[in-house]
N, C-alpha and C positions, 0 to 999 in steps of 0.2 A: 419028446416031452418038453411043452414050452413052458418057461418060467413066469410067474405071475409079473406084471409090470410094475415097476419101480415107481414109488411115490416121491418124484424129486423134489416137489415143494417139501416135505418133511425133511429132506437130507439137506437143503439149502440152508448156508448160515443165517443166523438171523441177524436182523439190523439191530447193533448195539450202540449205535451213536446217540448223541443228545440232540434233541432239538432246541431250536433258538431260543424258545421260552425255559425250558429246562436249565440251560447255561446261565440266562440271566437270572434265574433264581438262585443257582449255585452261587455265582458272583456277589449278588446282594446278600447272602446269607454270610460271606467271607468279610464282606465291608462292614457288615452290622457287628459279627465278632470282633473284627479288629478296633472298631469305636469303643467297643466295651471294654476292651482287654489294654488298649493303649495306655489310658490313663493308671491304669493301676501297673503297668511295665514302667511306666516312667516313676511313679511314685517308690518302686522298687529301687530303680536306678538311682533316684536322690538319697534315698535312705541309706543306700550301701556307700554314700560318701561319708557319712557320719562317723563312722569308726576311724577314717581316715583324719577328718578333720580333731577329733579328741585326741588321737595320737599327735597330731602336729601341736596341739595346744599344750597337751602334757610335757612334750619335749621342750617347748619354749618358756613353759611354766616353772619346768624344773631348772632351766638355765637363769631365770630370773632369782628363783629362790636363793639358787647357789652362789649368784652374784652379790645379793644383798647380804648372805651370812658371811661372805668374805670381806664386806664392807660394813663392820659393825652394824649389819641389821637393817642398813639404809638401801632402800630400792635405787635403781639408777635412774637419771634422770632422764624425762623425755625429748628435752631441748637445753641447749646451753646460751646461756646470755653472759653479757658483761666481758666478752673475751674468754670464755670457757674454751676448751679443748673440745675438738668432736669426740675424743677416746672417751670422754665422760658421759656421752649419749648412750642411752638404752640399747640399742640395737647394737653399737659397736662393743660395748662393754660385755654383752651376754655371748658375742660370737664365738669366743675361744671356748666356751662352755658347750657349745654346740659343735665343735670341731669344724668349722666351716668359716667362710667371710661373711661379714653383713650383708653384702650386695646380693649373695645369692638367696635370704629371704627377705630383704627389705630394699626397695628401690626399683627404678625402671627397667632392670633386668634381672629380678627374682625369679628364680625357677625352682625352689625347694621350699619345703613347710608352707605351702599354697592350700586354702579350701578348695577342692574342686568344683563346689556347688557358687563360689563365690562369683562376682560381676569381673569380667574380664576388665585388664588394663590398670589395674589399682598396683600400688606400690607394695602393699601388705594388707592380707586378707583378714586381719584380725586387727584388734584393738588395744589400746590400754585406757584404763579411767583417767579422766582429768576435771580437776575442779579447782575453784581459785580459794585463795586465803588458807585459812588452817583446816578447813575441810579437805584438805588434797590426799591423793593416795601417791600417784605420782606428779610430780612438780618440775619447774625448771631450775637450772642452778647454773652459777659460772663456773664452779669447780666443785669437786665431791668432798669438800672440806664440810665441817660443820661449827656454826650453823652456816645455812646457805646463804648466798649471797644473789643479788641481783634484783629484778622487779620484786617488790614487796607483796604485790597481788597475785604472784605465780612464785610461790616459796618451793623450796627444794622438796623432794620425795620424802616421803613418811619412812618412818621405822616399822619394820615387820611387827614389833611389839607393841605399837600405838595402834594395831588395825584389828579389828575385830577377825576371828578365823575366817568368816565366811564372806569376808571383802572379795569382789572380783578383781582380779589383776588382768585376765585377758579375756577376750570375749570377741565372737564374731562381730565384725563392725565394717561399716561402709558409710563414707561420707561423700555424697553425691556432688558437693560443692569443690571437692580436693581430692583428685587421684594419689596425693601422695599423703594423705593423712593417715595418723596411725592412732588415732583417738577415738574415743567414744566418752561423753561427758556426764560425769556424775551428777544426780539430782541437786547434789548439795549447792550451796554458794550462789552463784551466778545463774543456774541452769534447772530452777524447779521444775516440776512437772505439771503444767498448765492447761494440757489440752489433751482430748483424747482421739488418737489419730486411726485407731482400730475399730471404733465403736462399740466397745464391750463393757462402757460405763466407768473406766478407771483411767485417769489422767497418766499419760505415758510418753508425753513428749513437751519439751521447753519451748515456750514463746519467744524466749530469747536468742534463740539459735535460727538463723534464716531458713526459710524453706528451699528445699524440700528435706529436710534433715528430720526426718520422724524417729521417734523413740531414743533421741539424743545421740543418732548415729549407731547404735547397736542395730545389728542385721539379722532378723528370724528368717533366715535362708533354709532351713531343714523342716522337717514335719509339713510340708504343702505351706510353706512360708509363715508357720506359727510358733517354731521353735529356735534358739539358737543355743550353742556350745559355748561354754564359760568355763573358766579355772579360778580358783580362789586360793586364799593365803594357805589355806589348810594343806593345798595339794590335790585337792580334787578336781576333777574336770566332770562336767556332766550336762544334759542339756535343760534348759530352763525356757519356759514361756516369758513373752513380753508381760503379761500379767503379774507372773510371779516376781518378776525383776521390779515391777513397779509398785507393787504393794508391800515390798518388804526392804525396807532402810538397811537391812542387815547386809545387804549386798553392795551397798552403794559405798561404803568407808566410813571414816570417822564422823560422829556427827558434830563434832566441835573441835 
């Protein structure tokens, strides 16, 4: 008895490979998906820096407030004039409250308490507010005595009791003209807001600061370039927009 013939075509292994056109279609789909998802991933990555930045500023702000409390309420000086000692400068004075040396968070070799979203190479990734005359928050002084001495246009730092509790004491800042800068400029005094740099109809930058110092050196480095972290006299640290800062003098310090 003979067996029926076997259909070898039915038992043969089907062709499972991709054609060139199918492979190109798959690659195109992957590239399109990557192009759509990469910006979202980048935003998530940058937003992940915000809690780190808030924590850094909270530590520095707490040290500044503690330093002031131990000096009859007076904030430390941003710089020293007239033979004053470096030990009077703000970064040196608060270092002990941070249990570190000031070179670790301020200077060319700083490697701690730095905003991961900040531009590389700067000595300090945050800034303290500076204004001339009586409308000052942080000022210059030759020594920590009261009244301050030195340049009469750059008086010593204010006392906490004389500042509105919403006054910003530290913020994301960057001076493109000076990598060693630790300042942004309060709109009082010599640095009024006279131009609109982001096109939202609100003056947000001083014409008295040489370009490209937008936003008086405040740096909106978070929220896709729209927000910055700032800490105030009341100890709060939060995100602000440039518009919120520019439209609310309560953040600027004393008005007279």
